[in-house]
C-alpha positions, 0 to 999 in steps of 0.5 A: 908136110907128109912125107910119103914113099910110093912102093909099087912094080910099075914105073907109071902107077909111081911117076901117077902118084907122084904127080897127084901128090907134089900136086899138093901143097902139104905134101911131098914124095920123098922117095921110091922104091920098085920092091919091098926090099929096097922100100925098107932101105927107104924107110929106113934111110929117109923119115917117112909118114906115109907108104903107099904100097902094091902087094904083089911086087918083086923083091919082097912084095908089098905084104912081106914088107909091111909085116917088116915094117910093123915089126920094126919099132924104129918106123912105129911112124910110118903108116901103110897104105896098101894099093890092092884090087878086090882081087886079091883079098886072100892077103888083106887080112894078114896085111891088115894083121900086119898093122896097114893102115887102110886100103886104096882099089888101083883106079880111086879117084885121085880127091880119095888118094890125097884124102887117104894119105891125109887121114893116114898122115894124122893118125886115123885109119881108112874106114869108111863104108867103102873099100876097107869096109866091104874088104874086110867084111868078106875076109873075116873068116881068115882072120880068126879061127874062134873067138877070143874074148879074153883079149876084151878082158880089160875094157868095161862094158862100154867099151866093149860097146864102142869097140863094137861099133867101131869094128862095124865101121862108124866112126867117131861120130857116128859113134857118139851119136849111137850111144848117145854120148859127146864127141869127145867122150866117144874120142875119149873111149876109143884112145883109151881102148886102143891103149888098153888092147895096145892097138897100132891104129883104129884098123887093128881095133876092127881086127879085134873085134872080129877076132874076139866074135863081138862082130860078124860078117854081114852085122848092122 
């Protein structure tokens, strides 16, 4: 069972999300919060797999709450999905750095909301060719001041190439096709890169790819 917490200062938004999620057999909403501090108390009190987090909230906004969750080893199993709009791009860079596992826009389709919860609960990140990739490209300048290639010193040449493709938003299967590898080998490379770079999830790998200069906005 996937345990979800909802954080949004609008009661109707939380109610809508709850109704959609609890219609699924494998999802349960364990609690709601209208602000960041309230959300932190909730996730420290109740086991939570996924948090759907708004950014603009009173009592500690979603950005602050995401940073607090990512910094707490006791909450390492809590995966945050930021619920945002394109107007909030400037905040997303900090949320990614903090360890947010993905992003949704508030008018997302119900099927995409449910899929997002399952994907993130499974330990993956929302890196489809849609919202997240566009946001990452648009905010890339805010992610780094200058390339930091030293971060990649522990990687082999093949691992650097795999990381570059992760940064471009490719899935493991797409990476396998591009590099003529088996899907299992591609997945193994990604796992080893995450371990070497101490990356929380796949979104963090995208950040590293931008920060190290492997990927720049607009690259294909």
